[in-house]
C-alpha positions as CSV (number, residue, x, y, z in Angstrom):
1,M,-15.7,-25.2,-8.9
2,I,-15.7,-21.6,-9.5
3,P,-12.5,-20.1,-10.9
4,I,-12.8,-17.1,-8.4
5,L,-9.3,-16.2,-8.4
6,L,-9.3,-16.0,-12.4
7,I,-11.9,-14.1,-12.0
8,I,-11.1,-11.1,-9.3
9,V,-7.5,-10.9,-11.6
10,L,-9.3,-10.6,-15.0
11,F,-12.5,-9.0,-14.2
12,P,-10.9,-5.5,-14.7
13,A,-10.4,-6.2,-17.8
14,I,-13.7,-6.5,-18.8
15,F,-14.7,-2.7,-17.3
16,L,-11.6,-1.3,-19.3
17,G,-13.1,-2.8,-22.3
18,A,-16.5,-0.9,-21.1
19,M,-14.2,2.4,-20.7
20,L,-13.3,2.0,-24.5
21,L,-16.6,2.0,-25.5
22,S,-18.2,4.7,-23.3
23,R,-16.5,7.7,-22.9
24,K,-19.2,9.1,-20.8
25,H,-19.8,7.2,-18.3
26,G,-16.3,6.7,-17.2
27,R,-16.5,7.6,-13.3
28,A,-20.0,4.9,-13.6
29,I,-17.9,2.5,-14.7
30,A,-14.7,2.8,-12.6
31,L,-17.2,2.6,-9.8
32,A,-18.9,-0.4,-10.6
33,S,-15.7,-2.4,-11.2
34,A,-14.9,-0.9,-7.5
35,V,-17.9,-2.5,-6.3
36,V,-17.9,-5.6,-8.4
37,G,-13.9,-5.8,-6.9
38,L,-14.7,-5.6,-3.3
39,A,-18.0,-8.0,-3.5
40,L,-15.9,-10.7,-5.4
41,V,-13.1,-10.1,-2.3
42,L,-15.7,-10.5,0.6
43,F,-16.9,-13.6,-1.4
44,L,-13.6,-15.0,-1.4
45,F,-12.6,-14.4,2.3
46,F,-15.9,-15.4,3.4
47,T,-14.8,-18.7,1.4
48,V,-11.5,-18.9,3.1
49,V,-13.1,-18.4,6.4
50,T,-16.0,-20.9,6.2
51,T,-14.1,-23.8,4.7
52,G,-10.4,-22.8,7.0
53,N,-8.9,-23.2,3.9
54,T,-6.6,-19.9,3.3
55,A,-4.0,-21.7,0.5
56,I,-6.2,-21.7,-2.7
57,T,-4.4,-22.6,-6.0
58,E,-5.6,-22.3,-9.3
59,T,-3.2,-23.3,-12.4
60,Y,-3.9,-22.7,-16.0
61,G,-1.5,-23.4,-19.2
62,Y,0.7,-20.7,-20.5
63,I,4.1,-21.7,-21.0
64,S,4.6,-25.1,-19.7
65,S,7.7,-26.1,-21.5
66,L,9.3,-23.0,-19.7
67,G,7.9,-23.7,-16.5
68,I,5.3,-20.4,-16.6
69,N,1.8,-21.0,-16.0
70,F,-1.0,-19.0,-14.6
71,D,-0.3,-19.9,-11.6
72,L,-2.6,-18.2,-8.7
73,R,-2.9,-18.6,-5.3
74,T,-4.0,-17.0,-1.6
75,T,-2.2,-16.9,1.3
76,T,-3.3,-14.7,4.5
77,A,-0.9,-12.0,3.1
78,S,-2.7,-12.2,0.1
79,L,-6.1,-11.6,1.2
80,V,-5.5,-9.2,3.8
81,L,-4.0,-6.8,1.4
82,L,-6.2,-7.6,-1.4
83,L,-9.4,-6.6,1.1
84,M,-7.0,-3.4,1.9
85,S,-6.9,-2.8,-2.0
86,S,-10.5,-3.2,-3.0
87,V,-11.8,-0.8,0.1
88,I,-9.3,2.0,-1.0
89,I,-10.3,1.9,-4.6
90,L,-13.8,2.1,-3.9
91,A,-13.0,4.9,-1.7
92,A,-11.3,6.6,-4.6
93,A,-13.6,6.1,-7.0
94,L,-16.3,7.4,-5.2
95,G,-14.4,10.4,-4.0
96,G,-11.2,10.6,-5.1
97,N,-11.8,13.0,-8.3
98,V,-14.1,15.7,-6.7
99,S,-12.8,18.3,-9.4
100,R,-14.4,16.2,-12.3
101,E,-11.4,16.9,-14.0
102,R,-10.6,14.6,-16.9
103,E,-12.5,11.8,-15.6
104,W,-12.7,9.1,-18.3
105,V,-8.3,9.1,-18.3
106,A,-9.0,8.9,-14.2
107,S,-11.3,6.3,-14.3
108,M,-9.5,4.2,-16.9
109,L,-5.9,4.5,-15.0
110,L,-7.8,3.1,-11.4
111,I,-9.3,0.6,-12.9
112,L,-5.8,-0.6,-14.8
113,F,-4.0,-0.2,-11.6
114,Q,-6.8,-2.5,-9.7
115,L,-6.0,-4.8,-12.4
116,G,-2.1,-4.5,-11.6
117,A,-2.8,-4.9,-7.6
118,N,-5.3,-7.7,-8.2
119,G,-2.8,-9.7,-10.4
120,L,0.1,-9.0,-8.1
121,F,-1.2,-10.1,-4.4
122,L,-2.7,-13.3,-6.2
123,S,0.6,-14.3,-8.4
124,G,1.5,-18.0,-7.6
125,N,4.3,-17.6,-10.3
126,F,7.1,-15.4,-10.2
127,F,6.5,-14.5,-14.2
128,L,2.7,-13.0,-12.9
129,F,4.1,-11.2,-10.4
130,F,6.5,-9.4,-12.5
131,I,3.9,-8.5,-15.2
132,F,1.3,-7.2,-12.5
133,W,3.9,-5.2,-10.7
134,D,4.8,-3.2,-14.0
135,I,1.1,-2.7,-14.5
136,G,1.0,-1.2,-10.7
137,V,3.6,1.1,-11.7
138,I,2.4,2.2,-15.2
139,A,-1.0,3.4,-13.7
140,P,0.5,5.6,-11.1
141,F,2.8,6.7,-13.2
142,F,0.1,8.7,-15.8
143,M,-2.0,9.5,-12.7
144,I,1.1,11.8,-12.0
145,N,2.5,12.6,-15.1
146,V,-1.3,13.8,-16.8
147,L,-3.2,14.3,-14.2
148,G,-0.6,15.7,-11.4
149,S,-0.6,19.0,-10.1
150,A,2.6,21.7,-11.6
151,N,5.7,19.8,-11.2
152,R,4.4,16.8,-12.4
153,K,6.6,16.1,-15.0
154,T,9.5,16.3,-12.9
155,A,7.9,13.7,-10.3
156,S,6.6,11.4,-12.7
157,Y,9.9,11.0,-14.7
158,K,11.8,10.7,-11.1
159,F,9.4,7.9,-10.0
160,I,9.5,6.0,-13.2
161,V,13.4,5.9,-13.2
162,Y,13.2,4.4,-9.4
163,E,10.8,2.0,-10.7
164,I,12.6,1.0,-13.8
165,F,15.4,0.1,-11.4
166,A,13.4,-1.7,-9.4
167,S,11.8,-3.5,-12.2
168,A,14.9,-4.8,-13.4
169,L,16.3,-5.6,-10.3
170,L,13.5,-7.9,-9.5
171,L,13.7,-9.4,-13.0
172,F,17.4,-10.1,-12.2
173,G,16.2,-12.3,-9.3
174,I,13.7,-14.0,-11.1
175,L,16.2,-15.0,-13.8
176,L,18.5,-16.5,-11.1
177,I,15.6,-18.2,-9.3
178,Y,14.4,-20.0,-12.4
179,S,18.5,-20.9,-13.4
180,Y,18.5,-22.3,-10.1
181,T,15.7,-24.6,-9.2
182,P,16.4,-27.8,-9.8
183,T,13.0,-28.1,-12.1
184,H,14.0,-24.8,-13.7
185,T,10.4,-23.0,-12.5
186,L,9.0,-20.1,-11.5
187,N,6.4,-21.2,-9.4
188,M,6.5,-19.5,-5.9
189,A,5.9,-22.6,-3.6
190,Q,8.6,-24.6,-5.5
191,A,11.1,-22.0,-5.5
192,A,10.7,-21.7,-1.8
193,M,11.4,-25.6,-1.2
194,A,14.4,-25.2,-3.5
195,Y,16.3,-21.8,-2.1
196,S,17.6,-24.4,1.1
197,S,19.5,-26.8,-2.0
198,M,20.6,-23.5,-3.5
199,P,24.8,-21.9,-3.0
200,A,25.0,-19.9,-0.6
201,G,26.2,-17.2,-2.9
202,I,23.3,-17.6,-5.0
203,Q,20.8,-17.2,-2.3
204,Q,22.8,-14.2,-1.0
205,S,22.2,-12.7,-4.7
206,I,18.8,-13.8,-4.9
207,F,18.1,-12.3,-1.6
208,L,19.9,-8.9,-2.1
209,L,18.4,-8.3,-5.8
210,L,14.9,-8.8,-4.3
211,F,15.3,-6.8,-1.0
212,V,16.5,-4.3,-2.7
213,A,13.6,-3.7,-5.5
214,F,11.1,-4.0,-2.8
215,M,13.0,-1.5,-0.4
216,I,12.6,0.9,-3.4
217,N,8.7,0.5,-3.4
218,M,8.2,0.6,0.1
219,P,10.1,3.0,0.1
220,I,13.0,2.8,3.0
221,F,16.0,5.0,3.2
222,P,18.2,6.0,1.3
223,L,15.8,4.9,-1.7
224,H,13.2,6.9,-0.6
225,S,13.4,10.2,-2.4
226,W,11.0,9.2,-5.0
227,L,8.3,9.5,-2.9
228,P,7.1,12.7,-1.6
229,D,7.5,14.6,-5.2
230,A,5.1,11.4,-6.8
231,H,2.4,11.7,-4.0
232,S,2.5,15.4,-3.5
233,E,2.5,15.8,-7.5
234,A,0.0,13.2,-8.0
235,S,-4.1,13.5,-8.4
236,T,-5.7,12.5,-5.1
237,Q,-6.4,9.1,-6.7
238,G,-3.0,8.5,-7.4
239,S,-1.8,9.7,-4.2
240,M,-4.5,7.2,-2.9
241,V,-3.3,4.0,-4.3
242,L,0.8,5.1,-4.4
243,S,0.7,5.4,-0.6
244,G,-2.0,3.1,0.4
245,I,-1.2,0.2,-2.3
246,L,1.8,0.5,-4.5
247,T,3.9,0.7,-1.2
248,K,2.7,-2.5,-0.4
249,F,3.7,-4.4,-3.2
250,G,7.2,-3.6,-1.5
251,G,5.9,-5.1,1.8
252,F,4.2,-7.9,0.1
253,G,7.3,-8.7,-1.5
254,M,9.7,-8.4,1.9
255,L,7.3,-11.0,4.0
256,L,7.7,-13.1,0.6
257,I,11.7,-13.4,0.9
258,F,11.9,-13.0,4.5
259,T,9.6,-16.1,5.5
260,T,10.5,-18.3,2.6
261,M,14.4,-17.5,2.2
262,P,17.0,-19.0,4.9
263,I,19.4,-16.8,4.4
264,A,17.4,-13.8,5.0
265,H,18.6,-14.6,9.0
266,S,21.9,-13.4,8.0
267,Y,20.9,-9.9,7.2
268,S,17.5,-9.3,9.9
269,T,19.8,-7.2,12.4
270,Y,21.5,-5.0,9.6
271,I,18.1,-4.6,8.0
272,A,16.2,-3.6,11.4
273,A,18.9,-1.4,12.1
274,L,18.5,0.1,8.5
275,S,14.6,0.4,9.3
276,A,15.0,2.1,12.5
277,V,17.3,4.9,11.0
278,S,15.1,5.4,8.0
279,A,11.9,5.5,10.5
280,F,13.5,8.6,12.6
281,Y,14.9,10.0,9.5
282,A,11.7,10.8,7.9
283,A,10.1,11.3,11.4
284,F,12.5,14.6,11.6
285,L,11.8,15.3,7.7
286,I,8.2,15.7,8.5
287,M,9.1,18.5,11.0
288,R,10.3,20.3,7.8
289,Q,7.4,19.9,5.6
290,S,4.5,22.7,5.2
291,D,2.9,21.5,2.1
292,I,-0.4,19.3,3.5
293,K,0.3,16.9,0.9
294,R,4.0,16.4,1.4
295,I,3.9,15.9,5.5
296,V,1.6,13.2,4.9
297,A,3.8,11.4,2.1
298,H,6.4,11.3,4.1
299,T,4.3,9.6,7.4
300,T,4.6,7.0,4.8
301,I,8.3,6.2,4.8
302,V,8.1,6.4,8.2
303,E,5.4,3.8,8.8
304,M,6.9,1.4,6.2
305,S,10.2,1.7,7.9
306,V,8.2,0.4,11.2
307,I,6.7,-2.6,9.3
308,M,10.1,-3.6,7.6
309,F,11.7,-3.2,10.9
310,A,8.3,-6.0,12.1
311,I,9.2,-8.1,9.3
312,S,13.1,-8.0,10.4
313,T,12.0,-9.9,13.5
314,M,11.3,-12.8,11.7
315,T,8.7,-13.8,14.2
316,A,5.3,-14.9,14.1
317,L,4.1,-12.1,16.0
318,G,6.5,-9.3,13.8
319,S,5.1,-10.7,10.5
320,A,1.3,-10.6,12.0
321,G,2.1,-6.7,13.0
322,A,3.7,-5.9,9.8
323,L,0.7,-7.7,7.8
324,Y,-1.6,-5.7,9.9
325,G,0.2,-2.5,9.8
326,M,0.2,-2.2,5.9
327,L,-3.5,-2.7,6.3
328,A,-4.1,-0.4,8.9
329,H,-1.7,2.0,7.1
330,G,-3.0,1.8,3.7
331,I,-6.9,2.6,4.6
332,S,-5.4,5.6,7.1
333,V,-2.9,7.2,4.8
334,A,-5.8,6.7,1.8
335,M,-8.2,8.7,4.1
336,M,-5.4,11.3,4.6
337,F,-4.8,11.9,1.0
338,L,-8.3,12.1,0.4
339,A,-9.0,14.4,3.0
340,A,-6.1,16.8,1.3
341,G,-7.8,16.3,-1.8
342,A,-10.6,17.7,-0.4
343,I,-8.6,20.7,1.3
344,E,-7.2,21.9,-1.8
345,H,-10.1,21.8,-3.9
346,T,-11.9,23.7,-0.8
347,F,-9.6,26.4,-0.2
348,R,-7.0,26.4,-3.2
349,E,-4.8,25.8,-0.9
350,R,-1.9,23.4,0.5
351,N,0.2,25.2,2.8
352,I,-0.3,24.4,6.2
353,G,0.3,28.0,7.1
354,N,-2.3,28.8,5.1
355,L,-4.9,26.7,6.6
356,R,-6.4,28.6,9.6
357,G,-9.4,27.4,11.1
358,I,-10.8,25.5,8.4
359,S,-12.9,23.1,10.6
360,D,-15.4,25.7,10.6
361,A,-16.1,25.6,6.8
362,A,-14.7,21.9,6.4
363,K,-16.1,19.7,9.4
364,A,-16.4,16.5,8.0
365,T,-12.4,16.9,6.3
366,S,-11.0,18.3,9.2
367,Y,-12.1,15.3,11.5
368,I,-11.4,12.5,9.0
369,F,-7.8,14.0,8.7
370,L,-7.5,14.0,12.1
371,L,-8.7,10.6,12.6
372,G,-6.0,9.8,10.0
373,I,-3.5,10.9,12.0
374,F,-5.0,9.3,15.3
375,A,-4.9,5.7,13.4
376,I,-1.4,5.9,11.9
377,T,-0.2,6.5,15.3
378,G,-1.9,4.0,16.9
379,L,-4.9,5.0,18.6
380,P,-7.0,2.3,20.1
381,L,-10.3,1.0,18.6
382,T,-8.5,1.7,15.5
383,A,-6.8,-0.7,12.8
384,G,-3.5,1.0,13.7
385,F,-3.6,0.4,17.5
386,I,-3.5,-3.6,16.7
387,A,-0.8,-3.2,14.0
388,D,1.5,-1.6,16.7
389,I,1.0,-4.0,19.7
390,L,1.5,-7.0,17.1
391,M,4.8,-5.4,15.9
392,F,6.4,-4.4,19.1
393,L,5.4,-7.6,20.8
394,G,7.5,-9.0,18.1
395,A,10.0,-6.8,18.3
396,L,10.5,-7.1,22.0
397,S,10.8,-10.7,21.5
398,A,13.5,-11.0,18.6
399,F,15.4,-7.3,19.8
400,G,14.8,-7.4,23.6
401,L,14.2,-3.4,24.8
402,Y,16.1,-2.5,21.4
403,G,12.8,-3.3,19.8
404,I,10.9,-0.3,20.7
405,V,13.3,2.3,19.8
406,P,11.5,2.5,16.4
407,L,8.4,3.5,18.7
408,F,9.4,6.6,19.7
409,S,9.8,7.8,15.7
410,L,5.7,7.3,15.6
411,V,5.6,9.4,19.0
412,L,7.4,12.2,17.1
413,M,5.4,12.1,14.0
414,G,2.4,12.0,15.8
415,A,3.0,14.8,18.1
416,F,4.4,17.1,15.5
417,M,0.9,16.3,13.4
418,Y,-1.3,17.0,16.6
419,F,0.7,20.3,17.0
420,V,0.4,21.3,13.7
421,I,-2.9,20.7,12.6
422,N,-4.4,21.9,16.4
423,K,-2.8,25.3,15.3
424,S,-3.7,25.5,11.7
425,F,-7.2,23.4,11.3
426,F,-8.8,24.1,14.5
427,A,-7.4,27.7,14.8
428,N,-9.5,30.0,16.6
429,K,-8.5,33.7,15.6
430,E,-8.1,32.9,11.7
431,R,-10.3,31.9,8.9
432,T,-9.4,30.6,5.6
433,A,-12.0,31.1,3.7
434,A,-13.6,28.5,1.4
435,E,-14.1,28.6,-2.2
436,D,-16.1,25.4,-3.3
437,H,-17.0,22.7,-1.3
438,I,-17.3,18.8,-1.9
439,D,-20.3,16.5,-2.4
440,I,-21.7,13.6,-0.6
441,T,-19.8,11.0,-2.6
442,Q,-16.5,12.5,-0.9
443,K,-18.2,12.3,2.3
444,A,-19.1,8.4,1.2
445,G,-15.5,7.9,0.5
446,Y,-14.1,8.8,4.3
447,S,-17.1,6.7,5.5
448,I,-15.9,3.8,3.8
449,L,-12.3,4.1,5.0
450,A,-13.0,5.2,8.4
451,L,-15.6,2.4,8.9
452,A,-12.7,-0.3,7.7
453,L,-10.6,1.4,10.1
454,F,-13.1,0.8,13.0
455,I,-13.7,-2.5,11.9
456,F,-10.3,-3.9,11.8
457,G,-9.6,-2.1,14.9
458,I,-12.9,-3.2,17.2
459,L,-13.3,-6.8,15.8
460,P,-9.5,-7.8,15.2
461,F,-10.1,-11.6,15.1
462,I,-12.0,-11.3,11.9
463,L,-8.5,-11.4,10.5
464,L,-6.1,-12.6,13.4
465,G,-7.9,-16.1,13.0
466,L,-5.7,-16.4,9.7
467,F,-2.6,-15.3,11.1
468,N,-1.2,-19.0,11.9
469,V,0.7,-18.6,8.5
470,I,1.9,-15.4,6.6
471,I,3.3,-17.0,3.3
């Protein structure tokens, strides 16, 4: 049998090696890595669909005496997020560095992040989960610190401080899991079976440690303040993977603990309330922004808060909706950041008040940005529409009419963004002069992301058939 999971996790290391041998072809190597990655994931997805087996496992010895093995596994969540990640990385490799600045460094960091994302989503062992979590953090740090804009140093240091704190909490939680499982294992499936036999206080400690760690990465108010600075100062590729994929590390972790830890029921109502507050808080913050990248960054807080609300329902519909929401948000926000990067490159401007009538000079970019807004607010025929239906059906079944309250945060966010874009991008009286243009690779990146949004919006049964079990 082909060790497909091991191949998917480790193949980026081969391309990293190729990067070290050839500094002249960095972008081509990154693109090749992205294409191979998507092809392998599609092969895995086809294998799962044809066999009907969503739980593929592979185990390789490592430190077996300590219960640490190279355990890999697929779940519904890992398959969906791995597919999303592969699409975004391909689009980022194609069009994310339109200015062609520091191509070798940018390409190496993108492949390094691909390694971290693939490993985390396929981890079946908490030891691997922690290692790949940190790899996934290191690459964006340098995407901000080295490749970012004017305030990149401050933003990168703020980002890494939050992430070090999250990693420390995650590590403490993992050590408690290891200590209190009867067989002292870090295997996720075995730990899930052992939670109910642990003392209530230990369960509570593990849950809270992991919850706060994942909460930082999503991020949820009040641990969200790293995100606007990091996303706005990062390179275009950095913004795409930060908001599109890294925030899903936290969402993936939340699905894991809410579907396997019995004590999560005790906190679900409080976490739902916190998530609703976070969604509205971020929606109102958007109205105070003028930088186009900061506007898009704040939409991530709104969307991830609504996704956290759906997870907290602890219903099958809510969990499925949260997972579909992560897929839809990841693709749509990556598309918006890709367009925002093109706008900055084309007009040398990010202030929304100074971008007037740009749809004439940048039609593709303007309409792709508008499509992103439609998608994150749940326009029919896009993946966001399917996600919103599932999430709010789950919320209604868990909380009654209170379950639709967070929906209004999406309405607020969408109404403001439609208004602002109409008054700026599509203004008739003034025109901001273009100083440069984008090439065909940027438009190819748009096309890949837009196609994915419509495929998963028009043909949702492609994924919904997998949702019998989330984790």
